[in-house]
C-alpha positions, -999 to +999 in steps of 0.1 A: +393+561+866+388+523+862+379+523+825+410+510+806+402+530+775+398+562+794+429+556+814+449+547+783+438+578+764+446+600+794+481+585+797+487+590+760+475+626+761+499+632+790+527+616+770+521+638+740+518+669+762+552+661+778+568+656+743+551+689+732+569+708+759+602+694+747+608+667+773+628+640+754+606+612+741+625+585+761+621+603+794+585+611+787+577+574+780+597+562+810+579+588+833+543+579+820+548+542+818+567+539+851+542+561+870+513+541+856+528+508+867+536+522+902+500+536+906+484+504+894+506+478+912+528+497+936+564+510+934+578+476+944+567+460+911+581+489+891+615+486+909+614+449+903+607+454+866+635+480+863+660+456+879+660+433+849+641+452+822+670+473+808+693+443+805+666+422+791+659+448+764+694+458+755+709+423+754+686+412+726+710+401+698+689+416+670+695+450+685+733+447+679+726+455+643+713+490+651+746+507+658+763+490+629+737+502+603+737+537+620+775+538+616+772+526+580+748+555+573+771+580+591+801+569+570+781+569+538+771+605+544+807+617+543+822+591+519+809+608+487+785+580+478+757+605+471+777+623+444+784+590+426+748+579+428+734+612+415+760+614+386+752+579+375+714+583+377+717+617+359+738+602+331+709+577+325+679+599+330+691+635+328+685+639+291+647+636+295+623+664+305+623+662+343+651+637+341+674+655+366+646+654+392+641+617+384+678+612+388+675+628+423+648+604+432+669+574+420+699+588+439+678+591+471+667+555+467+703+543+462+716+563+491+688+552+513+698+516+506+731+523+522+722+550+547+688+539+561+679+574+573+653+597+557+667+630+571+703+620+561+691+610+527+673+644+522+701+665+534+729+647+517+712+643+483+700+679+486+735+692+487+744+672+456+713+675+434+700+710+442+728+729+424+722+707+393+684+713+394+690+750+396+715+749+368+689+734+345+663+760+356+639+737+373+609+753+390+616+759+427+586+738+437+596+708+417+633+710+426+628+713+463+597+692+465+613+662+447+643+663+470+621+665+502+599+637+490+629+616+478+642+617+514+613+595+526+627+566+506+655+563+532+633+547+559+618+519+539+644+507+514+664+483+534+685+484+554+664+507+576+671+513+613+634+521+620+624+488+603+648+470+626+634+486+657+598+477+645+609+441+640+623+440+676+591+455+691+567+430+674+592+401+675+594+398+637+624+384+617+646+413+605+655+395+573+618+390+566+610+426+572+638+437+549+625+414+521+589+427+527+601+463+523+620+458+490+590+457+465+571+486+482+603+506+481+608+500+444+571+508+439+577+542+456+606+550+432+585+541+402+555+562+414+577+592+422+593+590+388+559+587+371+547+617+392+576+638+379+568+627+344+532+637+347+542+670+364+565+681+336+539+670+310+514+693+325+540+721+331+568+716+306+587+747+318+590+732+353+615+705+344+636+713+313+656+684+298+693+684+306+721+678+281+728+643+272+762+630+286+789+622+260+802+587+258+831+591+281+811+610+308+783+584+306+807+555+311+826+572+339+793+580+357+780+545+352+812+529+365+809+552+395+778+533+405+796+500+408+809+506+444+773+513+456+760+483+438+787+461+453+780+473+488+742+470+484+746+436+467+769+421+494+750+434+523+714+427+512+722+399+488+742+381+515+713+385+539+686+373+515+708+344+503+713+333+539+751+337+538+750+357+570+725+374+593+720+412+595+746+420+621+777+406+603+762+420+570+761+454+586+797+450+597+807+442+562+788+472+549+806+495+574+840+481+564+832+486+526+819+521+530+849+530+552+873+516+526+854+535+498+857+567+518+894+562+524+901+555+487+881+587+478+901+606+505+868+616+521+872+598+554+902+604+577+906+600+615+886+631+622+856+620+601+858+584+615+858+598+651+829+621+643+809+591+628+816+569+658+805+596+683+773+603+663+766+566+662+770+563+699+746+592+705+720+579+681+722+543+693+720+554+730+689+575+722+673+545+704+680+521+733+667+545+759+635+550+739+631+513+736+632+510+774+605+537+777+584+519+751+587+486+770+575+503+802+546+518+782+538+484+768+538+468+803+515+496+816+490+492+786+490+455+790+483+457+828+453+480+823+441+457+795+438+485+770+445+466+737+419+439+746+393+465+757+399+486+726+395+455+704+363+445+722+349+480+718+357+479+680+342+444+676+310+455+693+308+486+671+306+463+640+335+481+623+352+460+596+388+450+604+400+468+572+383+500+583+401+497+616+434+494+597+426+525+576+417+545+607+449+535+625+469+545+594+452+579+593+460+583+630+496+576+622+497+602+595+483+628+618+506+619+647+536+617+623+531+654+616+540+661+653+571+639+659+598+620+642+593+585+627+613+565+652+596+581+682+562+575+665+569+538+659+581+533+695+552+553+709+522+537+691+532+502+680+532+488+716+496+500+717+484+494+681+500+460+675+484+441+705+450+455+694+455+443+659+464+408+670+432+407+691+412+418+661+429+392+639+428+362+661+406+370+690+371+386+691+367+390+654+379+354+647+355+341+673+326+362+658+330+355+621+361+335+615+376+364+594+398+389+610+422+402+584+423+369+566+460+362+573+482+348+599+496+368+628+531+366+613+518+379+579+499+407+597+529+420+615+548+422+582+520+438+563+511+463+591+548+472+597+554+482+561+521+502+559+529+519+593+564+529+582+551+544+549+524+566+565+546+577+595+572+590+570+545+611+553+549+633+584+583+643+571+567+661+541+535+675+557+530+706+579+535+717+606+567+697+612+577+684+578+614+679+587+625+670+552+609+703+540+627+723+566+660+706+557+656+714+520+643+749+527+675+756+548+695+747+517+673+767+493+669+799+513+656+818+483+627+794+479+597+802+501+588+772+522+552+773+509+567+765+474+584+734+488+552+723+504+534+728+471+561+708+454+556+678+477+518+676+472+520+654+440+544+631+458+521+629+489+493+619+465+516+592+450+523+579+485+485+576+492+482+556+459+510+533+471+493+528+505+460+520+487+477+495+465+493+478+495+460+477+513+442+462+484+470+438+474+489+426+505+508+402+482+529+432+472+543+430+507+541+393+515+552+377+482+589+382+484+593+371+521+573+340+513+594+333+482+627+337+501+614+317+530+604+289+507 
């Protein structure tokens, strides 16, 4: 089997099969990548790689931010930030038809800006918002669907752990990736709120208006948003303004969320110990998967798969933009089978080198075009698009982890109703992807503005 494309496809099929039989993603990638290198170049080379590879990967300074943001998310989950966010958003939006569901979306966006995890955003905001949606007699589909869809905002609105991992893999600047994600994240919130507005206009009974908050309640709920705004402003504002890089910014965020939890009497020694233990487990899992991804990248590089795939695509006459669309469709389909972090670590080491070949190699030599942007801009643009479509797997069958989480909270709502409820939001996400494909400036303008 000397054909690189055939060899690469077979190895990927074996990898997916190992994951399907519930072998952890990290071990599956290490097994396939390590075995491939040993078969190609002998076990001595593999052992030589392993001697320094782990240290080389884990000693990257940019990765030090991962456990800090993970800890920040763990503390935010138990600190009561979600309640304050939802109360504030509901005070502003709840009086409208569908307003409580819109408030849930805004709350998910705010919590995602502190937490950085889609699953945590869905589960935490679900506990807070679902009782209110039921109290105002929202339809089961809209209530559960809006919460499941709102959870996907957690991965893109910075800070995002998955975004950091992507930046490390493709050697992008983390601050630049955070800046690139901000406008697409805001666009998602706007589209989701518009989706709810259209939904309740077509089906007024699905989202009855809530009662308007009185003056004292409105002011109290609005002031309750200040701690979140301060944390978000100091962490991301400090990063964008250049006062500090992401690692100390994350440390400041951890400290502020911890103090907020102590003042609210939500975080004690037991909660802090639990958060630290969960952070260690999550960070260890991420680092081990990164090691496996690096072995897979070395294996793919040694068989020349990205170059051969790019050459095959160039010879087929397929336009670069069509290649991008097909890759995004593949990510949507694969995202239905595994979680977002595993997906990014699995496919980016394969997809990214192929895209660079298309952008600056064979296509550039053939027609001087490629994607019409620099490699640095391409890694930013593709990264944001990839994260969006991978997260769609959280609201689509057969996995749909966000749907399972919300369904576990709303046991009286059939899961099919929740899947029906997320369809309008899925379509809104496709519109967002189309806009970002058609107008890359939506992704690239803010990084360029901040970078001068």
